[in-house]
N, C-alpha and C positions, 0 to 999 in steps of 0.2 A: 951633664947636658946643659947647654947654654942656649937661650933663645934671645933673639934680638929683633927689634922692630925695624922695618925698612925706614930709611931716614928721609922720606919726604916730609916736609913740614906742612902740615896741612895747607879747596876753594870753590867757590860757587860758580865761577865762570872761567873759561879758558883765558890764559894770558895772551895779550896782543903782542906777540914776539915772533921774531923770525927764528924758527926752530929747525929749519931743514938741514943746517950744517952741524947739528949736534947729534950725538949718539943717543939711541933710545933711552938708556937709563937717565942721562942728563935731561932729556926732554921731559920724562916723567917727573923727575925731581922739580923741574921748573913749573910744571902744571900743578903739582901738589903744593908747591910754595905759593903760587899765585892764588890758589884756592884758599889756603890758610890766611893769606893777606886780606882776602875778601870776606873772611868770617866763617869759612867752613873747613874744619879739620879733615884732611884727606890723606890716606896712606894706601900703599899698594903692596901686594905680595903675590908670590907664585906658590900655589899649594898643590899637593898630590891629591887629585880627585879620584883616581883609581889606584889603590895601593898594590904593590907586588904581592903575588900569592892569592889574588882575588879571583883568579880564573880568567881574567881579561887582561889585555895589554895595559901596562901601567900608563897613566895619563896625568898631565898637569894642567892646571887652569891659572890664568892670570886674573886676579880679583882686585877690585878697588873698594875701599871702605870709607865711609864718612862718619864723623863723630868720634869713632874709636875703632881700633882693629878688633877688639873683642867685645865685651859686654859693658853696658853702662851701669856701674854700681855706685854712682855718686849719691851722697846723702842729701836730702831725704827721699828722693823720688826714684832711685835706681831700682834695678830688677835682679836681686833685691839690693837695698842700700847696704854699703859696707863702710865702716869707719876703721881705718888702720893707723896705728901709731903707738908710741910708748904710753900715751895717755890712757890707752885702752888695754894695755898689758899684752898686746899681740905683735909687738915689734921691738927688737932688741938690737944692740950694737948700732945705734942710730947715728948717722951723720946728716945734719940739716944745715942748709946754706941758703941765705938770701943774698943774691948778687945783683947789685945795681951799678956796678963799676962802669958798664958800657951803656948806661941808660941814655936814651935820646928822646927828646920831646918835640923836636922839629926836624923834619927831613926835607932837604932840598936836593933835587936831581937836575943836572944840566944835560940837555939834549944836543941836538945838532945846531950848527950855525956858529957865528963868531960875533964878538962884541955885542952891540945892541940888538943884533939879529938872532942871537942865540935863544933857544927856547928853554924855559925852566918850569919845573913843577914843585910846589911846596905843599907839604902835609904837616898839620900840627895835631898834637894830643893835648887839648886844652885842659882836660881833667888832670893829667899828670903834671902839666906845667903849674897848676895850682897846688898840687900835693908835694912836689919836689922842693927841697930846700934851695935848689939851684934854679928853680923856675924854668927858664929857657935854656935847653941844652941842644945845640944845633949840630947837625952833621950834613956833610955834602957828599954826593956821589956823582962821578962823571959817567954819563951814559950816552956817549956820542953815537953808539950803534942804534939807538932808538930814534925813530922819526915820528911815530904816532903818539898822540896825546895820551891814549889809553896805556901804551907801553910805558911812558914816563910815569904815569900815575901808579902803575903796578910796581915800578922800581921804588917810588917814594913810599908806597905802602910796605914793601918788603924791608926797606931801610928802617922805617919807624917801628915795624914789628920786631925787627932784630934788636932794637934798643929797649925792649920791654924788660923790666926787672924780672928775674927768674928765681923761683924757689925750687930747690931740689932736695930730695930726701932718699937716703939709702939705708938699708937695714936688713936684719935677719928676722924673718917671720917666726913668731912663736905660735905654732898651730893651736887652734882652739876648736871647740865643737862646731863653730860657725865660720871658721876660716881655715880651710884646707885647700892647698893648691891643686888645681885640676878638678875640684868639686865645687867650691864656692867662688873661686876667682882664677884668673889665668893671665898669661902674657898678652899685652895689648889692651887690657881692660882699663876702664875709666873709673877711678875710685876717688874717695875723699881721704886725704891724709891729715893727721893732726899732730902737732908738737907744741907742748907748753901752751895749750889753749888756742894756738893759731892753726886754723884749718884752711885747706885749699884743695881744689880739685886737680888731679894729675893723671896723666897716662902712664901706665906701667910699661915703659919703653924697653926695659931690660929685666929679665928674670933669669937667675942662675940656679939650677937645681942640682944638688949633689946627693948621691946615695952612699951611705956608709956601709961597711961590711955587714952590719947587723940589719940592713935594709931600712935604716932610719933616713928620712928625707930632710935635707937642709935646704931651705929656700931663701935666697937673697934677692931683694927687689931694688929697683932704681926708678923713682918716679919724679916727673918734672911738671911744673905748672905750665899751662898753655898760654 
């Protein structure tokens, strides 16, 4: 059994974009991405609200979630807090990666117009400019389809957000009395992961569950920093 999180990347306000020509999934992705760019993690899903065999007609519901798809288990204030990683003996076969290859600290978006009459929007991440050994890392995006200033700002936010360094961790969960899949944590939860003393909050965007012939359950997780 494999579970996967819908791939909207998390936002607090709707994007100022012309969406009428896009198909519904693409529109939802753009709304979720714009929300994420504005500081609110947003994902969506379609769930079975009335299961078959319940005596009523099977039904589905479209649902949106902010913060996380599941439960907030981040340390130390989660409900309850969970710490997962080889440092705690509950994660094995670990692969950990810090990727800053595509880091961006300044985003410039070009809108409509030509020459000196063209509109531009620039967004900077001053904190990361001060932390990065390369300081200013600039990227440009051509967005001539955008006419509104808010739309250009969303594009710049998205470009800057896409250039954040990412931490990813995959591994096989070692079940403990306080860490059993489906009891203490699940797909879409927000947890704290730790490797070699380096801890970070991550969404469990992928969970793969395998049952062996002797009914032993093997759980592999994939977590990524936001």
